[in-house]
C-alpha positions in Angstrom: -40.3 7.1 -34.1 -39.6 9.4 -31.2 -36.3 9.0 -29.5 -36.5 8.0 -25.8 -35.3 11.3 -24.4 -37.5 13.5 -26.7 -40.5 11.5 -25.7 -39.8 11.8 -22.0 -39.4 15.5 -22.3 -42.9 15.7 -23.9 -44.8 13.5 -21.5 -42.7 12.9 -18.5 -44.6 15.5 -16.4 -48.0 14.0 -17.2 -48.5 11.9 -14.0 -51.9 10.9 -15.1 -51.2 9.9 -18.7 -53.5 7.1 -19.5 -53.5 5.2 -22.8 -56.5 3.1 -23.8 -55.6 -0.6 -23.8 -56.4 -2.8 -26.7 -58.9 -5.6 -26.2 -57.2 -8.5 -24.3 -59.0 -11.8 -24.3 -58.2 -14.7 -22.0 -55.3 -13.0 -20.2 -56.5 -13.4 -16.6 -58.9 -12.0 -14.1 -57.4 -8.5 -14.3 -58.9 -8.0 -17.7 -62.4 -8.1 -16.1 -61.8 -6.1 -12.9 -63.8 -3.0 -12.3 -62.7 -0.1 -10.2 -65.8 2.1 -10.0 -63.9 5.2 -11.2 -61.1 4.7 -8.7 -57.5 4.5 -9.9 -55.9 1.2 -8.9 -52.5 2.5 -10.2 -52.5 5.6 -7.9 -48.9 4.8 -6.8 -47.5 4.8 -10.3 -45.0 2.4 -11.8 -41.3 1.6 -11.6 -38.6 -0.6 -13.1 -35.4 -1.9 -11.5 -32.8 -4.6 -11.4 -31.7 -4.1 -15.0 -30.1 -7.1 -16.7 -28.8 -7.5 -20.3 -32.0 -9.2 -21.3 -34.6 -7.7 -19.0 -35.6 -6.0 -15.7 -38.2 -6.0 -13.0 -41.5 -4.1 -13.5 -43.3 -2.9 -10.4 -46.7 -1.5 -9.5 -49.1 -1.8 -6.6 -52.9 -1.9 -6.8 -54.1 0.8 -4.4 -57.5 2.5 -5.3 -57.6 3.8 -1.8 -53.8 4.2 -1.1 -54.1 5.6 2.4 -56.7 3.2 3.7 -56.4 3.1 7.5 -58.1 -0.4 7.7 -55.4 -3.1 8.1 -57.7 -5.6 6.4 -58.0 -3.2 3.4 -54.4 -2.3 2.4 -54.7 0.1 -0.5 -58.5 -0.2 -0.3 -58.6 -3.9 -1.4 -59.9 -6.7 0.7 -57.2 -9.2 1.6 -59.7 -11.9 1.3 -60.0 -11.1 -2.4 -56.7 -12.9 -2.9 -54.2 -12.4 -5.7 -55.3 -10.3 -8.7 -54.0 -10.9 -12.2 -53.5 -7.7 -14.3 -52.2 -7.2 -17.8 -48.8 -5.9 -18.7 -47.5 -4.8 -22.0 -43.9 -4.0 -23.2 -43.2 -2.0 -26.3 -40.2 -0.8 -28.3 -41.7 2.6 -28.8 -43.1 5.3 -26.4 -46.5 5.3 -28.0 -46.9 1.6 -27.2 -47.7 0.7 -30.8 -44.9 -1.9 -31.3 -45.8 -4.4 -28.5 -43.1 -7.1 -28.0 -44.5 -8.7 -24.9 -48.0 -9.0 -23.4 -49.2 -11.2 -20.6 -50.5 -11.4 -17.0 -48.7 -10.3 -13.9 -49.8 -11.2 -10.4 -50.6 -8.6 -7.7 -50.0 -10.6 -4.6 -52.4 -10.2 -1.8 -49.8 -11.2 0.8 -47.7 -8.2 -0.3 -50.4 -5.6 -0.4 -51.3 -6.4 -4.0 -47.9 -5.3 -5.3 -46.4 -6.6 -8.6 -42.8 -7.7 -9.0 -42.6 -9.0 -12.6 -39.2 -10.4 -13.6 -38.9 -10.0 -17.4 -36.3 -11.7 -19.6 -35.6 -12.5 -23.2 -35.3 -8.9 -24.4 -32.6 -7.2 -26.5 -29.7 -5.7 -24.6 -28.8 -2.1 -24.1 -32.0 -0.4 -25.3 -35.1 1.3 -23.8 -38.5 -0.4 -23.5 -41.8 1.2 -22.6 -44.4 -0.6 -20.5 -47.8 -0.2 -18.8 -50.3 -2.2 -16.8 -54.0 -2.4 -17.3 -56.8 -3.8 -15.2 -60.4 -3.7 -16.5 -61.1 -0.1 -17.6 -58.0 1.3 -15.7 -54.6 1.8 -17.2 -51.3 2.9 -15.6 -49.1 5.6 -16.8 -46.4 4.6 -19.3 -43.0 3.9 -17.8 -39.6 3.6 -19.4 -37.2 0.8 -18.5 -33.9 -0.1 -20.0 -31.9 -3.3 -20.4 -28.2 -3.2 -19.6 -25.5 -4.0 -22.2 -24.3 -7.5 -22.5 -21.3 -8.5 -20.2 -18.1 -7.1 -21.7 -19.8 -5.3 -24.6 -18.4 -1.9 -25.4 -20.2 1.0 -23.8 -19.2 4.6 -24.5 -21.3 6.5 -21.9 -23.7 6.1 -19.0 -25.6 8.8 -17.1 -26.9 8.1 -13.6 -28.0 10.0 -10.6 -28.0 9.1 -6.9 -30.2 10.4 -4.1 -31.0 10.0 -0.4 -32.9 11.3 2.6 -36.3 12.4 1.5 -38.3 13.6 4.5 -41.8 14.3 3.3 -42.5 16.7 6.2 -39.4 18.8 5.6 -40.1 19.9 2.0 -41.1 19.2 -1.5 -39.4 16.6 -3.8 -38.5 19.0 -6.5 -35.0 17.5 -6.7 -36.6 14.3 -8.0 -38.3 16.3 -10.7 -35.0 18.0 -11.8 -33.2 14.6 -11.9 -36.0 13.2 -14.0 -35.5 16.1 -16.4 -31.9 14.9 -17.0 -33.3 11.6 -18.3 -30.7 9.4 -16.6 -30.1 5.8 -17.6 -30.2 4.7 -14.0 -31.0 6.1 -10.5 -29.6 5.0 -7.2 -31.7 5.4 -4.1 -29.2 5.2 -1.2 -31.4 5.1 1.8 -34.0 7.0 3.9 -36.5 6.8 1.1 -39.1 7.4 3.8 -38.9 8.7 7.4 -40.6 6.7 10.1 -41.1 9.4 12.7 -43.5 12.4 12.9 -42.2 15.9 13.4 -44.8 18.2 15.1 -42.7 21.3 14.5 -41.8 23.5 11.6 -43.0 21.0 8.9 -43.9 21.9 5.4 -46.4 19.1 4.9 -47.6 16.4 7.3 -47.4 12.6 7.3 -50.9 11.5 6.7 -51.6 9.3 9.8 -49.7 11.5 12.3 -48.1 8.5 14.0 -44.6 7.0 13.9 -44.5 4.0 11.6 -44.0 0.8 13.7 -46.4 -1.8 12.2 -47.0 -3.2 8.8 -50.1 -1.0 8.1 -48.3 2.2 9.2 -45.2 1.4 7.2 -47.4 0.6 4.2 -49.2 3.9 4.5 -46.0 5.9 4.9 -44.6 4.4 1.6 -48.0 5.0 -0.1 -48.0 8.6 0.9 -44.5 9.1 -0.5 -45.3 7.2 -3.7 -48.3 9.6 -4.3 -45.9 12.4 -4.8 -45.9 13.4 -8.4 -42.2 14.2 -8.6 -41.2 10.9 -7.1 -43.6 9.0 -9.4 -42.2 10.7 -12.4 -38.6 9.9 -11.6 -39.5 6.2 -11.2 -41.4 6.3 -14.5 -38.5 7.7 -16.6 -35.6 5.4 -15.5 -34.8 2.1 -13.8 -33.8 2.4 -10.2 -31.5 0.5 -7.8 -32.4 0.8 -4.1 -30.8 0.2 -0.8 -31.9 1.3 2.7 -30.5 3.2 5.7 -32.1 3.5 9.1 -35.3 5.5 8.7 -37.0 2.8 6.6 -37.2 1.1 10.1 -36.1 3.3 13.0 -33.5 6.0 13.5 -30.0 4.7 14.1 -30.9 1.0 14.4 -28.3 -1.6 13.5 -28.9 -5.3 12.9 -31.2 -6.6 15.5 -30.5 -3.8 17.9 -32.8 -0.8 18.3 -31.8 2.8 19.2 -33.9 2.5 22.3 -32.6 -0.8 23.7 -35.9 -2.7 22.8 -35.8 -6.4 23.3 -34.4 -8.0 20.1 -37.4 -10.2 19.5 -39.7 -7.1 19.8 -37.5 -5.0 17.6 -37.1 -7.8 15.0 -40.9 -7.9 14.7 -40.9 -4.2 13.8 -37.9 -4.7 11.5 -39.8 -7.5 9.7 -42.8 -5.2 9.1 -40.6 -2.4 7.8 -38.6 -4.7 5.4 -41.8 -6.2 4.1 -43.3 -2.8 3.3 -40.0 -1.8 1.6 -40.2 -4.9 -0.6 -43.9 -4.1 -1.4 -43.0 -0.6 -2.8 -39.7 -1.3 -4.6 -38.8 -2.8 -8.0 -36.8 -5.7 -6.5 -36.3 -9.1 -7.9 -38.6 -11.5 -6.0 -36.2 -14.4 -6.7 -33.6 -12.5 -4.6 -35.4 -10.2 -2.3 -38.7 -11.7 -1.3 -38.8 -11.3 2.6 -38.1 -14.3 4.8 -39.3 -13.3 8.2 -37.1 -10.6 9.6 -34.5 -11.2 6.8 -34.5 -9.8 3.4 -31.5 -9.7 1.0 -31.1 -6.5 -1.1 -27.4 -6.4 -1.8 -26.7 -7.2 -5.5 -24.3 -6.6 -8.4 -25.1 -5.0 -11.8 -22.7 -4.9 -14.8 -22.9 -2.4 -17.6 -20.9 -3.8 -20.5 -17.2 -3.2 -20.2 -17.7 0.2 -18.7 -18.9 -0.2 -15.1 -19.9 -2.7 -12.4 -22.1 -1.5 -9.6 -22.0 -3.3 -6.2 -25.1 -2.2 -4.3 -24.6 -3.1 -0.6 -26.6 -3.3 2.6 -25.0 -1.4 5.5 -27.8 -1.9 8.1 -29.1 -5.5 8.3 -25.9 -7.5 9.0 -23.7 -5.1 11.0 -22.3 -5.9 14.4 -23.9 -4.4 17.4 -22.9 -0.7 17.8 -19.7 -0.2 19.7 -20.3 0.4 23.4 -24.0 -0.2 23.1 -24.8 0.7 26.7 -27.9 2.3 28.2 -28.8 5.1 28.6 -26.7 7.0 26.0 -25.0 4.3 24.0 -27.9 3.3 21.7 -27.6 4.3 18.0 -25.5 7.3 17.2 -23.0 8.4 19.8 -19.4 9.7 19.7 -16.4 7.5 20.8 -12.7 7.1 20.4 -10.2 4.4 21.2 -9.8 5.5 24.8 -13.5 5.9 25.6 -14.5 2.8 23.6 -11.8 0.2 22.8 -14.5 -2.1 21.4 -14.7 0.2 18.3 -11.4 -1.2 17.1 -12.3 -4.8 17.6 -11.1 -6.6 14.4 -14.0 -9.1 14.5 -16.6 -6.3 14.1 -18.2 -5.8 10.7 -20.4 -3.2 9.0 -21.6 -5.6 6.3 -21.6 -9.0 7.9 -18.9 -11.5 6.9 -20.8 -13.2 4.1 -21.6 -9.9 2.4 -18.0 -8.8 2.9 -16.8 -11.9 1.2 -19.3 -11.5 -1.7 -18.2 -7.9 -2.2 -14.4 -8.7 -2.1 -14.8 -11.5 -4.6 -16.9 -9.4 -7.0 -14.4 -6.5 -6.9 -11.4 -8.9 -7.4 -13.0 -10.6 -10.4 -14.4 -7.4 -12.1 -13.1 -6.6 -15.6 -14.9 -3.3 -16.1 -13.2 0.1 -16.4 -15.0 1.5 -13.4 -16.1 -0.2 -10.2 -18.7 1.6 -8.1 -19.9 0.7 -4.6 -23.3 2.2 -3.9 -24.2 2.3 -0.2 -25.9 4.2 2.6 -23.5 6.0 4.9 -20.2 8.0 4.8 -17.3 5.7 4.5 -14.4 8.2 5.0 -13.0 8.7 8.4 -14.3 11.8 10.0 -12.9 13.0 13.4 -15.1 15.5 15.3 -13.6 17.7 18.0 -15.3 17.6 21.3 -15.0 19.9 24.3 -11.4 20.0 25.5 -10.1 19.1 22.1 -10.8 15.4 22.3 -11.3 13.9 18.8 -14.1 11.3 18.5 -16.0 9.4 15.9 -19.6 8.5 15.1 -20.5 4.9 16.1 -23.3 4.8 13.5 -21.5 5.0 10.2 -18.3 3.4 9.0 -16.4 5.3 11.7 -18.0 2.9 14.2 -16.5 0.0 12.2 -13.0 1.2 11.3 -11.5 -2.3 11.0 -14.3 -3.3 8.6 -13.5 -0.2 6.5 -9.8 -1.0 6.6 -10.4 -4.6 5.4 -12.4 -3.2 2.4 -9.8 -0.6 1.5 -6.9 -3.2 1.8 -8.9 -5.6 -0.4 -9.4 -2.9 -3.1 -5.7 -2.0 -3.0 -4.5 -5.7 -3.0 -6.9 -6.6 -5.9 -5.9 -3.6 -8.0 -9.5 -2.9 -8.6 -9.9 -0.5 -11.6 -11.1 3.0 -10.7 -12.9 2.3 -7.4 -15.5 4.8 -6.5 -17.9 4.9 -3.5 -21.4 6.6 -3.6 -23.0 7.4 -0.3 -25.9 9.2 1.3 -27.1 9.9 4.9 -25.1 13.1 5.6 -27.7 15.7 4.4 -24.7 17.4 2.7 -22.5 17.2 -0.3 -19.0 15.7 0.2 -16.0 14.6 -1.9 -13.5 12.5 0.1 -10.3 10.7 -0.5 -10.4 7.2 1.0 -7.1 6.2 2.6 -5.8 3.7 5.1 -4.1 6.5 7.0 -3.5 10.2 6.4 0.0 9.7 4.9 -1.1 6.8 2.6 -2.0 7.2 -1.0 -5.6 7.6 -2.2 -7.2 4.2 -2.7 -10.6 5.3 -3.8 -12.9 8.4 -4.1 -16.2 8.9 -2.2 -19.0 11.1 -3.4 -21.8 11.8 -1.0 -25.0 13.4 -2.1 -27.0 15.8 0.0 -30.5 15.1 1.0 -33.6 15.6 -1.1 -35.2 17.6 1.8 -33.8 16.6 5.2 -32.0 19.5 6.9 -28.5 19.8 8.5 -27.5 21.9 11.5 -25.6 25.1 10.3 -21.8 24.8 10.4 -21.9 21.4 12.2 -19.4 19.7 9.9 -17.5 22.8 8.8 -15.9 23.3 12.3 -14.3 19.9 12.1 -12.7 20.1 8.6 -9.3 21.1 10.0 -9.0 17.7 11.4 -9.9 15.9 8.2 -7.6 17.0 5.3 -8.8 14.1 3.1 -12.2 15.9 2.7 -11.8 17.6 -0.6 -15.2 19.4 -0.6 -18.2 19.7 1.8 -21.3 21.9 1.6 -24.0 21.3 4.3 -26.7 23.9 3.7 -27.8 22.9 0.2 -30.3 20.1 -0.6 -30.4 18.2 -3.9 -28.9 15.2 -5.7 -25.8 14.1 -7.6 -25.6 13.4 -11.3 -22.8 11.4 -12.9 -21.7 11.2 -16.6 -19.4 8.2 -17.0 -17.2 7.4 -20.1 -14.2 5.1 -20.5 -11.9 8.2 -20.0 -13.5 9.9 -17.0 -16.2 10.1 -14.3 -17.8 13.6 -14.0 -19.9 14.2 -10.9 -22.1 17.2 -10.6 -23.7 18.3 -7.3 -27.1 19.7 -8.1 -28.6 22.0 -5.5 -32.3 23.1 -5.5 -33.1 26.7 -4.6 -35.6 26.0 -1.7 -37.1 22.8 -0.5 -40.1 24.8 0.8 -41.0 25.8 -2.7 -42.6 23.1 -4.9 -41.4 25.0 -7.9 -37.8 25.2 -6.8 -35.1 25.7 -9.4 -31.8 23.8 -9.6 -28.2 24.8 -10.2 -24.9 23.0 -10.3 -23.1 23.6 -7.1 -19.8 21.9 -7.9 -18.3 19.5 -10.4 -15.6 16.9 -9.8 -13.8 14.7 -12.3 -11.9 11.4 -11.9 -9.6 10.5 -14.8 -9.3 6.9 -15.8 -6.3 5.3 -14.0 -5.8 8.3 -11.6 -6.9 8.0 -8.0 -8.6 11.0 -6.6 -11.1 13.6 -7.8 -10.3 17.1 -9.0 -12.6 20.1 -9.3 -13.7 20.9 -12.8 
């Protein structure tokens, strides 16, 4: 039997790999569907939400994935209703040793997407899966169950990514991360970009309009999901996903838009964006099925005695941005305590009080060696010098919610959380930061920020402010790529992987910098 990683090296690049399905009798309407030569699995497959006995399997039926007709999402009539399809799970990559076979429902209400929660499997091992419908078969994907709670685990490899603007380049970083065969991948926001850039783009968004409605958000996700490198990454490893702003609108927060739209108008847009996100992600329907404009995505995942991951939502529940005043106070703007005393209001929250309480309780009760918070935006304080020497802070990231950040860091310190680490995105640059309550205080946790998959960064924008931020251990803003982590009981090793050129679909990759955190020692050091 081929080992998991050997098999993935052999076939991982074959986006169109189809395996003939065995005859399946009496397993639902999907066994009798006919697709007239079109591929209903054009958007690929994915797995997520790994548990010790199972995971979520995802696909979406879309024989015409970029259909412009709102009554034909993916090219399927809504009136057709739900469609049952076949799923199979095997213990071998050739799908000869089938351990589970049955029907899964592609729900018409959610653009015929499938969110199949699977349980009852063995812990800490790979499984392979596929979907079939009539004569059509999906590619084979690889999922993996987590170790049982408290079980010994010697190593874990995972990657984390963010900010993939389709128009600004190719997703070769996804391909290179897939080549590393990670056990888990974190998507930390800006999975899509809602706007259209008419200038200097490498490739265009298909409909040439800003996504604002459910049909336009659906098509944006479908276009991204058609990318072969992204499909392959989802097929080789389970993923955990959170969002940032561009899944809805640049710099929105809670129910407040960047452009001061009326809240009820904006919430209608947000509801459409959240729904499309759910339709295209391997999320647990029992937790994340949208409820109007609300949708819970924060969750916690344990990997034996080695690590616990708290995946949090930094957009949906936050307080209104500090000094949210027309015409220039919507979304991102720069403030300090003199210009905007509201920024320091102790009642303000980045996560919402219920999510804060959930996070604090989980961290305090954790018994794992490493405790990782995976989230969307830079957590470290970062002062930026303005004209005249005035130091100000972004209102859009954790710097706009300094009391919320201080509460979290004090809770980590008070609870004596073992080896706390924060993973972040959004900045379009690589960072390693010490997280402290004040400059003279000891290091409480380390923050690693990955650069973007494609989205650019203004030259030297952050570099000129580093003198005011000595807790920044490393920063590089002109390289795109991803971060890869090797975790053992003794250390966490984080590599920043930079691609050669996002304008080149065949870009190469190289390690830019490596940092190590030793068990029991706060702070990262260069390796």
